[in-house]
Rosetta silent file (secondary structure, phi, psi, omega in degrees, C-alpha in Angstrom):
SEQUENCE: XXXXXXXXXXXXXXXXXXXXXXXXXXXXXXXXXXXXXXXXXXXXXXXXXXXXXXXXXXXXXXXXXXXXXXXXXXXXXXXXXXXXXXXXXXXXXX
SCORE:     score description
SCORE:     0.000 S_00000001
   1 L     0.000  139.516  178.207 -165.963   42.127  -65.185 S_00000001
   2 E  -118.656  131.340  178.426 -162.401   41.590  -66.341 S_00000001
   3 E   -76.565  116.871 -175.232 -159.706   44.189  -65.778 S_00000001
   4 L  -134.690   62.004  177.914 -158.124   44.760  -69.245 S_00000001
   5 L   -63.471  165.725  175.810 -156.053   48.008  -69.022 S_00000001
   6 L   142.285  -69.156  176.366 -153.873   49.296  -71.800 S_00000001
   7 L   -51.405  -48.904  172.536 -156.103   51.316  -74.152 S_00000001
   8 L  -132.428  167.510  179.054 -156.956   53.286  -70.990 S_00000001
   9 L   -67.627  -34.940 -172.183 -155.846   52.891  -67.376 S_00000001
  10 L  -110.382   26.392 -177.545 -159.253   51.752  -66.101 S_00000001
  11 L   -65.141  136.839  173.416 -160.419   49.573  -68.987 S_00000001
  12 E  -130.680  149.457  172.665 -162.781   46.658  -68.188 S_00000001
  13 E  -116.457  154.194 -177.068 -164.220   44.050  -70.449 S_00000001
  14 E  -117.105  125.690 -174.178 -167.509   42.276  -69.584 S_00000001
  15 E  -107.641  129.284  177.530 -167.710   38.492  -69.747 S_00000001
  16 E  -120.806   79.939 -177.473 -171.138   36.735  -69.865 S_00000001
  17 H   -52.821  -37.752 -177.541 -170.282   32.996  -69.550 S_00000001
  18 H   -71.764  -13.864  175.694 -173.876   31.842  -69.556 S_00000001
  19 H  -109.301   -1.992  179.952 -174.328   33.416  -72.973 S_00000001
  20 L    62.569   36.286 -179.111 -170.859   32.490  -74.380 S_00000001
  21 E  -137.120  153.236  178.036 -170.087   36.142  -75.033 S_00000001
  22 E  -133.306  133.775  171.990 -167.628   38.800  -74.073 S_00000001
  23 E  -100.475  106.316 -179.595 -167.818   42.633  -74.609 S_00000001
  24 E   -83.353  -19.590 -173.718 -164.238   43.677  -75.115 S_00000001
  25 E    60.064 -126.724  179.289 -164.831   47.254  -75.921 S_00000001
  26 L   -98.603    8.484  175.590 -161.486   48.709  -77.040 S_00000001
  27 L   -59.908  -29.422  178.708 -159.336   46.109  -75.352 S_00000001
  28 L  -154.135  142.629 -175.037 -159.187   44.507  -78.713 S_00000001
  29 E  -133.820  158.514  169.163 -160.655   45.608  -82.108 S_00000001
  30 E  -109.696    4.351  171.815 -161.306   44.159  -85.486 S_00000001
  31 E  -142.142  127.632 -178.138 -161.110   47.569  -87.179 S_00000001
  32 E  -106.214  109.979 -179.735 -158.374   50.136  -86.644 S_00000001
  33 L   -66.524  -30.988 -178.330 -159.499   53.624  -87.643 S_00000001
  34 L   -70.603  -28.798 -178.866 -155.968   54.989  -87.462 S_00000001
  35 L  -110.928    0.231 -172.417 -154.695   52.471  -90.060 S_00000001
  36 L    44.151   55.707 -175.525 -158.042   51.812  -91.881 S_00000001
  37 E  -126.397  124.576  171.608 -157.292   48.119  -91.319 S_00000001
  38 E   -97.064  105.795  178.768 -159.775   45.310  -90.699 S_00000001
  39 E  -175.992  150.647  179.796 -158.067   42.698  -88.702 S_00000001
  40 E   -60.255  134.658  178.689 -157.895   41.696  -84.932 S_00000001
  41 E  -172.784  166.477  170.358 -155.473   44.071  -83.168 S_00000001
  42 L   -83.959  162.372  179.408 -155.052   46.425  -80.159 S_00000001
  43 L   -64.381  144.483 -178.761 -155.924   50.023  -80.702 S_00000001
  44 L   -51.018  152.570 -178.535 -153.127   52.020  -82.345 S_00000001
  45 H   -47.895  -42.046 -175.830 -150.247   53.485  -80.221 S_00000001
  46 H   -60.297  -22.279 -177.635 -151.618   57.042  -80.646 S_00000001
  47 H  -120.275   19.149 -178.394 -154.739   56.072  -78.700 S_00000001
  48 L  -120.935  127.832 -175.591 -153.352   53.574  -76.243 S_00000001
  49 L   -80.999  -25.521  178.751 -151.885   54.780  -72.886 S_00000001
  50 L  -149.549   98.437 -174.165 -149.870   51.633  -72.144 S_00000001
  51 H   -58.216  -43.445 -175.504 -148.914   49.340  -74.995 S_00000001
  52 H   -64.273  -41.810 -178.556 -147.311   46.719  -72.806 S_00000001
  53 H   -71.373  -35.579  179.821 -150.429   46.408  -70.611 S_00000001
  54 H   -62.028  -43.810 -179.320 -152.705   46.404  -73.667 S_00000001
  55 H   -67.238  -40.953 -176.485 -150.776   43.365  -75.053 S_00000001
  56 H   -68.243  -31.462  178.952 -150.735   41.658  -71.597 S_00000001
  57 H   -64.664  -25.674 -179.555 -154.532   42.197  -71.305 S_00000001
  58 H   -59.399  -31.797  178.012 -155.007   39.975  -74.315 S_00000001
  59 H   -67.048  -33.655  177.571 -154.178   36.949  -72.087 S_00000001
  60 H   -66.722  -36.654  177.285 -156.997   37.816  -69.708 S_00000001
  61 H   -68.384  -44.170  178.380 -159.429   37.823  -72.616 S_00000001
  62 H   -58.426  -35.939 -178.677 -158.116   34.539  -74.089 S_00000001
  63 L   -59.864  -22.388  178.382 -158.469   32.805  -70.786 S_00000001
  64 L   -70.438  -26.616  175.058 -162.168   32.981  -71.011 S_00000001
  65 L    70.818    9.893 -172.618 -162.219   30.706  -74.007 S_00000001
  66 L   -75.631  157.507 -175.261 -165.458   32.286  -75.238 S_00000001
  67 L   -93.045  -42.188 -176.245 -166.508   32.208  -78.955 S_00000001
  68 E  -100.864  128.461 -178.547 -168.437   35.522  -79.444 S_00000001
  69 E  -128.631  124.935  172.921 -166.689   38.824  -78.838 S_00000001
  70 E   -99.065  132.801 -171.502 -168.357   42.201  -79.209 S_00000001
  71 E  -115.908  160.735  175.177 -165.829   45.021  -79.922 S_00000001
  72 L   -72.696  -32.283  179.235 -165.751   48.794  -79.679 S_00000001
  73 L  -138.733  125.515  178.920 -164.637   49.034  -83.312 S_00000001
  74 L   109.465  174.615  179.353 -165.276   46.487  -85.994 S_00000001
  75 L   -69.379  147.700  172.616 -167.567   43.505  -86.601 S_00000001
  76 L   -59.000  152.869 -178.214 -168.349   41.019  -83.864 S_00000001
  77 E  -113.469  130.981 -174.845 -166.072   38.037  -83.793 S_00000001
  78 L  -121.532   13.739 -176.190 -167.551   34.494  -83.609 S_00000001
  79 L  -105.104   19.034  174.861 -164.395   32.356  -84.118 S_00000001
  80 L    91.637  140.036  178.886 -163.226   32.275  -80.545 S_00000001
  81 H   -64.056  -30.618  176.158 -161.122   34.519  -78.414 S_00000001
  82 H   -60.876  -45.259  176.139 -157.979   32.445  -78.739 S_00000001
  83 H   -65.513  -42.436  176.371 -157.831   32.943  -82.441 S_00000001
  84 H   -56.363  -45.778 -178.327 -158.774   36.624  -82.114 S_00000001
  85 H   -69.629  -42.243  177.834 -155.941   37.150  -79.606 S_00000001
  86 H   -59.192  -42.502 -178.896 -153.366   35.166  -81.658 S_00000001
  87 H   -72.129  -38.280  178.289 -154.020   37.325  -84.702 S_00000001
  88 H   -65.034  -42.723  176.246 -153.874   40.567  -82.649 S_00000001
  89 H   -55.504  -42.263 -175.985 -150.604   39.512  -81.093 S_00000001
  90 H   -67.441  -21.617  178.457 -149.061   38.892  -84.569 S_00000001
  91 H   -83.815  -24.814 -178.321 -149.910   42.534  -85.443 S_00000001
  92 L    60.557 -149.358 -178.209 -148.234   43.806  -82.249 S_00000001
  93 L   -92.832  164.319 -178.478 -148.568   47.592  -81.724 S_00000001
  94 L  -139.234    0.000    0.000 -149.096   50.136  -84.487 S_00000001
């Protein structure tokens, strides 16, 4: 388990290195219901309790270097966490 707070105070993501996969839940998403936008990002400000921590948690995810990411909202990502995080950071908060 990886502690990835921000969206909620007690958020965890689940990393399965033997399978090359990570379940990020809502720590990062590829679809934002609030903006009807399909792109890697953190959950919108209205549904995130600590934006600074949410953005900081992206580094925890990226450090795994895994390729496959399962998300709480949006399609699974198979192009690596580093790219997913880079795109999400470029969007910032919303």
